[in-house]
C-alpha positions, 0 to 999 in steps of 0.5 A, a space after each residue: 518508477 519501476 515497471 513492476 509498480 504499474 498499479 501505483 500512481 505518481 502524484 505531483 512527482 511527490 508520492 506514490 498512491 494506489 487504491 485497492 478495492 474489496 467486496 466489503 469492509 472486513 476484507 479491506 480492514 484485514 488488508 490494512 492490518 497486513 499492510 500495517 505489519 509489513 510497514 512496521 517491519 520495514 520501519 517505513 509507514 504509509 498513509 492509509 485511508 480505509 473505507 467500505 470496500 476500499 483502501 488507499 495507500 500513499 507513501 513518500 519519504 518525509 525526510 527526503 520530501 518525496 519518493 525514494 527507494 524506500 517507497 518503491 520497496 514498500 510499494 512492491 512489498 505491498 503488491 506482493 502481500 499474500 492477500 489470501 492469508 486472511 480471507 481466502 479471497 484474492 483482493 
């Protein structure tokens, strides 16, 4: 896995997961919407779990049965989101 994806976990050698923390539900939801738009643009859609102050993103390539370059690119792009865009605060 890329050295740049230090905050992502490899789970069971099968998928990537990262948990993002937020000060409230609204900011977590705003982040989910940013991730959704990004994923739609890449045509590669992660599983997203939204809770109060928390977003869990899990990605793997279903057709390949595990992690591929698509997942690494998506994870890096998620890490690069301008998280100040919707709230003015850094996530």
